C-alpha positions in Angstrom: 13.2 64.2 22.8 10.4 66.0 24.6 9.8 65.2 28.2 6.4 65.8 29.9 6.0 65.8 33.6 2.6 65.9 35.2 1.5 67.1 38.6 -1.8 67.5 40.4 -4.6 65.0 40.7 -5.8 63.3 43.9 -9.1 62.5 45.5 -12.1 64.8 45.5 -15.8 64.5 46.2 -18.4 64.6 43.5 -19.0 68.2 42.5 -15.6 69.3 43.4 -12.7 70.6 41.3 -9.1 69.7 40.6 -6.4 71.0 38.3 -3.6 69.1 36.5 -0.4 70.5 35.2 2.0 69.3 32.6 5.4 70.8 32.1 7.3 70.3 28.8 11.0 70.4 28.0 13.0 69.6 24.8 11.3 71.7 22.1 10.0 75.2 21.9 6.7 75.1 23.6 4.8 76.8 20.8 5.8 73.9 18.6 3.9 71.4 20.6 0.2 70.7 20.5 -0.8 69.5 23.9 -3.6 67.1 24.8 -5.1 65.3 27.8 -6.3 61.7 27.7 -7.7 59.5 30.5 -7.9 55.8 31.1 -10.3 54.2 33.5 -9.6 50.7 34.9 -10.2 48.0 32.3 -10.9 50.6 29.6 -9.1 52.2 26.7 -7.3 55.5 26.9 -9.6 58.2 25.5 -9.4 61.8 24.5 -10.3 64.5 26.9 -9.1 67.9 25.7 -6.5 69.4 23.3 -5.0 72.8 22.9 -3.0 73.9 19.9 0.6 75.2 20.1 -0.6 78.8 19.8 -3.3 78.3 22.3 -5.9 79.6 19.9 -7.7 76.3 19.2 -9.2 74.0 21.9 -11.1 70.8 21.6 -13.1 68.9 24.2 -14.7 65.5 24.4 -18.5 65.7 24.8 -18.1 64.1 28.2 -16.2 67.0 29.6 -17.3 70.0 27.5 -18.5 72.8 29.8 -16.9 71.3 32.9 -13.2 71.1 32.0 -10.9 73.8 30.6 -7.6 73.3 28.9 -5.0 76.1 28.9 -1.3 76.7 28.5 1.3 79.1 29.8 4.1 79.7 27.3 6.3 81.4 29.8 6.2 78.4 32.1 6.2 75.8 29.3 3.2 74.3 31.0 -0.3 73.0 30.0 -3.2 72.8 32.4 -6.4 71.0 32.8 -8.9 72.6 35.1 -11.7 70.2 36.0 -14.9 71.4 37.6 -18.1 69.6 38.6 -16.3 66.3 38.8 -18.3 63.1 38.8 -17.4 59.5 39.7 -17.3 58.7 36.0 -14.3 61.1 35.7 -12.2 58.7 37.9 -9.2 57.6 35.8 -5.5 58.0 35.3 -5.0 61.3 33.4 -2.2 61.6 30.9 -0.9 64.7 29.1 0.5 64.2 25.6 2.2 66.2 23.0 2.9 66.2 19.2 4.6 68.5 16.9 2.2 71.2 15.7 3.2 71.1 12.1 1.0 68.1 11.8 -2.8 68.5 11.4 -4.8 68.5 14.6 -5.5 65.2 16.2 -7.6 63.7 19.0 -6.2 60.2 18.6 -4.0 58.5 21.1 -1.9 56.8 18.5 -0.9 60.1 16.9 0.7 61.6 20.0 4.4 61.2 20.3 5.2 62.2 23.8 3.5 61.2 27.1 3.5 62.2 30.7 3.7 59.6 33.4 0.0 59.8 34.3 -1.7 61.0 37.4 -4.6 59.5 39.3 -7.9 61.4 39.7 -10.4 59.8 42.0 -13.9 61.2 42.4 -15.9 59.8 45.3 -19.7 59.8 45.4 
C-alpha cells in the first residue's frame, strides 16, 4: 500500500507563487508515476500535471502550462508542484496521486490508485 502525504498550499494574492509537496512511502519511488489534480467547489476533479517515475516525462494541462512546474526528488521520495503567476481560477483543493509506472501514462483521475489527503490553495484577486 502506497501512502501519499501532501504539504504546502495556503492563501496567496493573484500573481503570486506557491509550492506543494507530496511524499510517498510503500513502494520504490521510481516505480510510481506521480500526478497532481485539483478540484474546485462544485466541479469535478481535473488533471493538472504528471511526472513519470524516471522524471524524464512531464505533462501539463493547458490551463497551467508555462506557469506550473512538476518535479520529483528521488532521494526524498517526494514530488513537487511549483505554481507561479497564480490566478483566482487556480483556487481549488489540490491532490497528489500515484500509479505504478509499468502501466502506460495516464492523465485520468480514475486510473490513479493512490491519493494524498488534498491541500487547499486559495488565490485572492
